[in-house]
N, C-alpha and C positions, 0 to 999 in steps of 0.2 A: 526885250527879253521876256519870253512868255512863261508865266507861272501857272496858267490854267492847265487842267489835266482832262483829257477826254478825246473821243473820236466823234466827229459830227455824224449823226445818224443818216441824214439825207444824202450826204456826199461821200462819207467814209474818210473825210479829210482829218488830219491831225490839227491840233490847235495852231501850230506854226504855219501850216498851210492856209488855215482860215484867216489868220492875221495878215499873211502875205497877200491873199486875195483882196483884202479890204484896203491895205495900206501900200501895197506894192513893195518893191525892193526885197525879194525873198532872201537875197544874199546878206541882208542886214538883220535877219530874224533868227533867233536862237531860243533854246529852252533851258530852264533851270529846274532841276528836280532832285529829290533825295529824301532820306528818312528824317524829315524835319517837322515836328509838331510846333506850331507857333508858340504854344504855351511854354515851351522850353527854350526856344530860340530867343524870345524876348527877355528871358531871365539870364541870358548869357551862358546857358549850358552848352558844353562842347557839342558841335554838330558839324555835319559835312554834306556837301551837295555836289552834283556833277552839272557842268554847264556845257551844253552841246550846241555847236554851230558848224556849218560847212566850211567857214573861212577861219583859218587859224588866227589871223590877226584880230578878228572880231572876238573870238573866244578868249584870247589872252587879254585883250583890253577890258572885256567885261569881267573876267576873272579878277583883275586888279581892283575893280570897283566893288566887288562883293566880298572879297576875302578879308578875314580878320583873324585874330588869335583864336577866337572861339568859334569861328565859322569857316571851316576849311572848304575850299572850292577846287575841284579837279575839272579838267577839260576833256571833251570827247568830240569826235567828228560824227558820231552816230546819232543824229537828231531823231531819226525814225525809231531807233531802238529805245532811246531815253523816253520818248513820248509814249510809245506803246506800253512800256513798263509802267509808266505813271498812270495810265488809264486802266489797264487790266488788273493791276494789283488791288485796286479798290473792290473789284468784283470778288476776288479771292478772299478779301477781308470780310465781306458779308458772309461768305460761306463759313469762315472760321468763327465768326460771331454766332451764327446759327448753330454750328456744331457745339460750341461752348454752352450755348443756351439749352441744348438738349442733353448736357451732361457728359460730353465727350472728354476723354482723357488726353494727356500729353501726346501719346502715340498718334491718336487720330488727328490732332491739330498739326503735328509734324508731317503727317501724310498729306493733308490738304495743302500745307504751305509748299512742300517740295514738289508735289504733283502740279500745284498751281504755278510754280516757277517754270516747270516744263511746258505747261500750257501757254504761259506768257512767251516763252522762247519760241514756240511754234508760230504764234501770231507775229512776233518780231521778224522771224525768218520769212514768213509769207508776205510781210509788208516791205521786205527788202532791207531790213536792218541786220545787225550783227548779233547773233544769239549770245556772244560773249558779254555783251552789254548787260545781259540779265544777271550776270554774276557780280555786278558792281553796285554802286550806291543807288542808282535809279531802279534797279531790279531787286536783288536779294535784300539790300539794305532797307529800302522803302517797304518791301513786303513784310519783313520782320517787324518793323515799327507799326505798320498799319494793322497787321493781323494780331498783335499782342497788346497794344497799348490801350489803356482806358481813355486816352485822348482821341482815339480813332472813332469818328462818327460812323464809318462804314461797319466796323466790327460791332460797335454798340447797337447800330440798327439791326444787324443780323440777329443779335440776341433778342431784340424787341420783336422782330418779325416772327420768330417761332413762339413768342408769347401772345401772338394774335394782333400785334400793333401793325396797322397798315403803313405804307410809305407816306401817304398823305398825312396821317395822324402824326407820325414821327417828325416829319419836316415842319408841320404846323406847331407842334409842341416845343421843339428844340430851336426853331428858327434857323436851321442849318440845312444845306442841300446835301443829299446823299449821292456823291458823285458816282459811286459804283452802281447805283440803280440805273442811272442813265447809260453808263458804260456797258452794262449787261446787254442792253438792246443793240447798241452800235457794234460792239465786239462780236456778238452772235451773228448779226447781219453780215458783217465782213467775213467771218469765218465760214459761214455757209456758202457764200459766193466764191471763196477761195479754196474750198474743200479742206479746211483745217478742222481737226477735232478739238473741241473745247468743252469737255463734259462738265467741268465745274461751272463754267459760265452758263451752260445750258441748264444746269440744275438750279442755279440762282435765278435765272430768267424765268424758269418754270414756276418757282415760288412767287415771284413778283407779278408776273403777267399772265400766267396760264393756269392759275388755280391749283398748282401742285401743293400737296401737303408735305411737311417735312419728311414723312416716311416715303412718299413717292420720289422726292428728290434724292433721298439717300439711296433708294433702290436703283435709281438711274445710274448712280456711280458704282455701287458695290456689285451690281450684277454684270458689269462689264468684264470681259476677259482681258487681263493685263497684257500690254504690248511689251516689246523691247523698251527699255527704260527711256532712251533718248530718240524714240521714233519721231519722224516728221521734221527733223532738223538737218541743216547742212553743217555737219561737224567738220568739214574740210576748210571752213572759213578761217582766214588768218587775221581777221580784224581790220577795221578801217583806220587809216592814219590821217591825221589832220594835215591838210594841204593849204 
């Protein structure tokens, strides 16, 4: 069961695909994700996650191993959707942290999170996943936790970034890896190749790797003409069933 989150830059593969390439037997590989900060899980705080696998019997067997009274585990067949949500939400959390560091209010943070969720949904759809997955624990649930919690290294890094702290400095001082910084590169690379608009990811990437100032990154977003709210999504999808 894969707990790592991200998209490999060189290949565009999800973590379950990387593991399957190395170990074989892709039918035995799944992913577990959700709004779970380890600091709270280890103290028995009520938490929940979604376990995604192509094979129903594998999903249910692994569900029985992970579930407890304080750790609720749901199952899904949408491995792609769960994994994409897990990767891209970290990028959105950096944007939320940066906005908070610049003094943004609740309205602004709500905009970033909801438009971020739409951005995640477009990437999920382009990758072949089900956009409905973004409404669940791996999507909306994890996005809320990562964008709002003081435990979130990605949100905390976003605040540090606008204060002039580099990625290298932050990771050296905290001894933590900022997953969203790496995901910004791989998500933007995939999106450009697939023709998917990811403006928040582009803005974060610009601040991290292209020398954008916070003002430039902000202008990249607010100068855009708003689209129809759910553009770029296949809203006719009925969802994936476990088989």
